TORKOL-4160 file (C-alpha; in steps of 0.2 Angstrom, whole numbers, padded with zeros to 4 digits, m for minus):
157
<pt num="1" X="0553" Y="m0136" Z="0388"/>
<pt num="2" X="0543" Y="m0152" Z="0394"/>
<pt num="3" X="0553" Y="m0159" Z="0412"/>
<pt num="4" X="0553" Y="m0179" Z="0411"/>
<pt num="5" X="0558" Y="m0190" Z="0425"/>
<pt num="6" X="0569" Y="m0202" Z="0417"/>
<pt num="7" X="0576" Y="m0218" Z="0427"/>
<pt num="8" X="0575" Y="m0206" Z="0443"/>
<pt num="9" X="0582" Y="m0192" Z="0435"/>
<pt num="10" X="0575" Y="m0177" Z="0429"/>
<pt num="11" X="0578" Y="m0172" Z="0409"/>
<pt num="12" X="0573" Y="m0154" Z="0404"/>
<pt num="13" X="0567" Y="m0159" Z="0383"/>
<pt num="14" X="0563" Y="m0146" Z="0369"/>
<pt num="15" X="0550" Y="m0156" Z="0358"/>
<pt num="16" X="0535" Y="m0152" Z="0357"/>
<pt num="17" X="0521" Y="m0164" Z="0367"/>
<pt num="18" X="0514" Y="m0175" Z="0355"/>
<pt num="19" X="0533" Y="m0181" Z="0351"/>
<pt num="20" X="0533" Y="m0197" Z="0355"/>
<pt num="21" X="0543" Y="m0202" Z="0370"/>
<pt num="22" X="0552" Y="m0217" Z="0361"/>
<pt num="23" X="0562" Y="m0204" Z="0348"/>
<pt num="24" X="0564" Y="m0191" Z="0365"/>
<pt num="25" X="0572" Y="m0205" Z="0375"/>
<pt num="26" X="0584" Y="m0210" Z="0358"/>
<pt num="27" X="0588" Y="m0196" Z="0347"/>
<pt num="28" X="0587" Y="m0181" Z="0360"/>
<pt num="29" X="0594" Y="m0189" Z="0378"/>
<pt num="30" X="0605" Y="m0206" Z="0367"/>
<pt num="31" X="0595" Y="m0219" Z="0377"/>
<pt num="32" X="0596" Y="m0230" Z="0365"/>
<pt num="33" X="0590" Y="m0248" Z="0373"/>
<pt num="34" X="0573" Y="m0245" Z="0370"/>
<pt num="35" X="0572" Y="m0250" Z="0354"/>
<pt num="36" X="0559" Y="m0246" Z="0335"/>
<pt num="37" X="0550" Y="m0259" Z="0329"/>
<pt num="38" X="0534" Y="m0253" Z="0319"/>
<pt num="39" X="0530" Y="m0239" Z="0326"/>
<pt num="40" X="0511" Y="m0241" Z="0328"/>
<pt num="41" X="0513" Y="m0249" Z="0347"/>
<pt num="42" X="0510" Y="m0269" Z="0339"/>
<pt num="43" X="0527" Y="m0276" Z="0342"/>
<pt num="44" X="0532" Y="m0270" Z="0361"/>
<pt num="45" X="0551" Y="m0269" Z="0355"/>
<pt num="46" X="0549" Y="m0250" Z="0362"/>
<pt num="47" X="0539" Y="m0253" Z="0378"/>
<pt num="48" X="0543" Y="m0243" Z="0392"/>
<pt num="49" X="0536" Y="m0242" Z="0411"/>
<pt num="50" X="0526" Y="m0224" Z="0414"/>
<pt num="51" X="0524" Y="m0227" Z="0434"/>
<pt num="52" X="0526" Y="m0246" Z="0433"/>
<pt num="53" X="0514" Y="m0249" Z="0418"/>
<pt num="54" X="0522" Y="m0255" Z="0403"/>
<pt num="55" X="0516" Y="m0244" Z="0387"/>
<pt num="56" X="0523" Y="m0240" Z="0369"/>
<pt num="57" X="0532" Y="m0227" Z="0369"/>
<pt num="58" X="0533" Y="m0226" Z="0350"/>
<pt num="59" X="0514" Y="m0220" Z="0354"/>
<pt num="60" X="0514" Y="m0214" Z="0368"/>
<pt num="61" X="0519" Y="m0193" Z="0369"/>
<pt num="62" X="0527" Y="m0184" Z="0381"/>
<pt num="63" X="0514" Y="m0173" Z="0384"/>
<pt num="64" X="0506" Y="m0190" Z="0395"/>
<pt num="65" X="0522" Y="m0193" Z="0404"/>
<pt num="66" X="0520" Y="m0177" Z="0414"/>
<pt num="67" X="0526" Y="m0181" Z="0433"/>
<pt num="68" X="0526" Y="m0199" Z="0431"/>
<pt num="69" X="0542" Y="m0208" Z="0433"/>
<pt num="70" X="0548" Y="m0215" Z="0416"/>
<pt num="71" X="0558" Y="m0231" Z="0416"/>
<pt num="72" X="0566" Y="m0239" Z="0404"/>
<pt num="73" X="0578" Y="m0255" Z="0398"/>
<pt num="74" X="0595" Y="m0247" Z="0405"/>
<pt num="75" X="0587" Y="m0244" Z="0423"/>
<pt num="76" X="0577" Y="m0258" Z="0424"/>
<pt num="77" X="0592" Y="m0271" Z="0422"/>
<pt num="78" X="0605" Y="m0261" Z="0431"/>
<pt num="79" X="0603" Y="m0272" Z="0446"/>
<pt num="80" X="0592" Y="m0260" Z="0457"/>
<pt num="81" X="0576" Y="m0264" Z="0456"/>
<pt num="82" X="0573" Y="m0282" Z="0462"/>
<pt num="83" X="0562" Y="m0289" Z="0448"/>
<pt num="84" X="0570" Y="m0279" Z="0437"/>
<pt num="85" X="0588" Y="m0290" Z="0443"/>
<pt num="86" X="0577" Y="m0305" Z="0444"/>
<pt num="87" X="0570" Y="m0305" Z="0426"/>
<pt num="88" X="0588" Y="m0299" Z="0418"/>
<pt num="89" X="0596" Y="m0315" Z="0428"/>
<pt num="90" X="0583" Y="m0327" Z="0420"/>
<pt num="91" X="0586" Y="m0321" Z="0404"/>
<pt num="92" X="0603" Y="m0325" Z="0403"/>
<pt num="93" X="0601" Y="m0343" Z="0411"/>
<pt num="94" X="0589" Y="m0349" Z="0399"/>
<pt num="95" X="0597" Y="m0340" Z="0387"/>
<pt num="96" X="0584" Y="m0330" Z="0380"/>
<pt num="97" X="0588" Y="m0317" Z="0367"/>
<pt num="98" X="0592" Y="m0324" Z="0349"/>
<pt num="99" X="0596" Y="m0309" Z="0339"/>
<pt num="100" X="0587" Y="m0300" Z="0352"/>
<pt num="101" X="0583" Y="m0285" Z="0343"/>
<pt num="102" X="0565" Y="m0288" Z="0355"/>
<pt num="103" X="0571" Y="m0292" Z="0372"/>
<pt num="104" X="0572" Y="m0274" Z="0380"/>
<pt num="105" X="0554" Y="m0273" Z="0376"/>
<pt num="106" X="0550" Y="m0291" Z="0380"/>
<pt num="107" X="0561" Y="m0290" Z="0397"/>
<pt num="108" X="0552" Y="m0273" Z="0401"/>
<pt num="109" X="0533" Y="m0280" Z="0399"/>
<pt num="110" X="0537" Y="m0294" Z="0411"/>
<pt num="111" X="0546" Y="m0285" Z="0422"/>
<pt num="112" X="0528" Y="m0273" Z="0424"/>
<pt num="113" X="0519" Y="m0291" Z="0423"/>
<pt num="114" X="0529" Y="m0297" Z="0439"/>
<pt num="115" X="0530" Y="m0282" Z="0446"/>
<pt num="116" X="0512" Y="m0281" Z="0447"/>
<pt num="117" X="0509" Y="m0302" Z="0457"/>
<pt num="118" X="0504" Y="m0299" Z="0476"/>
<pt num="119" X="0520" Y="m0305" Z="0484"/>
<pt num="120" X="0525" Y="m0324" Z="0482"/>
<pt num="121" X="0512" Y="m0330" Z="0468"/>
<pt num="122" X="0519" Y="m0339" Z="0453"/>
<pt num="123" X="0509" Y="m0334" Z="0439"/>
<pt num="124" X="0504" Y="m0348" Z="0423"/>
<pt num="125" X="0509" Y="m0352" Z="0407"/>
<pt num="126" X="0492" Y="m0345" Z="0402"/>
<pt num="127" X="0496" Y="m0329" Z="0413"/>
<pt num="128" X="0509" Y="m0324" Z="0405"/>
<pt num="129" X="0504" Y="m0329" Z="0389"/>
<pt num="130" X="0492" Y="m0315" Z="0395"/>
<pt num="131" X="0503" Y="m0301" Z="0400"/>
<pt num="132" X="0516" Y="m0305" Z="0387"/>
<pt num="133" X="0505" Y="m0304" Z="0369"/>
<pt num="134" X="0509" Y="m0289" Z="0360"/>
<pt num="135" X="0528" Y="m0292" Z="0362"/>
<pt num="136" X="0532" Y="m0298" Z="0345"/>
<pt num="137" X="0549" Y="m0312" Z="0342"/>
<pt num="138" X="0553" Y="m0311" Z="0324"/>
<pt num="139" X="0566" Y="m0327" Z="0330"/>
<pt num="140" X="0553" Y="m0337" Z="0342"/>
<pt num="141" X="0561" Y="m0339" Z="0357"/>
<pt num="142" X="0541" Y="m0339" Z="0365"/>
<pt num="143" X="0545" Y="m0352" Z="0374"/>
<pt num="144" X="0562" Y="m0347" Z="0381"/>
<pt num="145" X="0553" Y="m0332" Z="0385"/>
<pt num="146" X="0535" Y="m0341" Z="0397"/>
<pt num="147" X="0553" Y="m0350" Z="0406"/>
<pt num="148" X="0561" Y="m0336" Z="0410"/>
<pt num="149" X="0547" Y="m0326" Z="0415"/>
<pt num="150" X="0541" Y="m0343" Z="0427"/>
<pt num="151" X="0558" Y="m0341" Z="0435"/>
<pt num="152" X="0561" Y="m0326" Z="0438"/>
<pt num="153" X="0542" Y="m0326" Z="0447"/>
<pt num="154" X="0550" Y="m0341" Z="0455"/>
<pt num="155" X="0563" Y="m0331" Z="0462"/>
<pt num="156" X="0556" Y="m0318" Z="0468"/>
<pt num="157" X="0545" Y="m0325" Z="0480"/>
């Protein structure tokens, strides 16, 4: 048994320590907000936070999460986190989602990025682009993603 701290709750999981976190979240715990995209950590659809850092859950084994806080899209957008709430509101305001499949990963990467910035700082377009590298949107909503992140950052000042 492995004990995981997911979204502030303890979960006992009976799984191989090398099992990717993604499959435990989705298949064992029924938390389907984190998406499977490529399975090779290339697209970002599966992004979660480990102790606040954005990681790809499709390639991160359970053994890497021991003692760390796992945050999923369900918690990041429930309104309890100031940064997550700002990003979620900006996503809605800028009508970012088109098909929506990649958006949980996009939001998780954006939230980790903005949370890592010094308080009151406004990122440049280049910094946003760099932070979001590796999050692929097949619908091409990158302009709206960048605008939403900049808007969320300005609302966090």
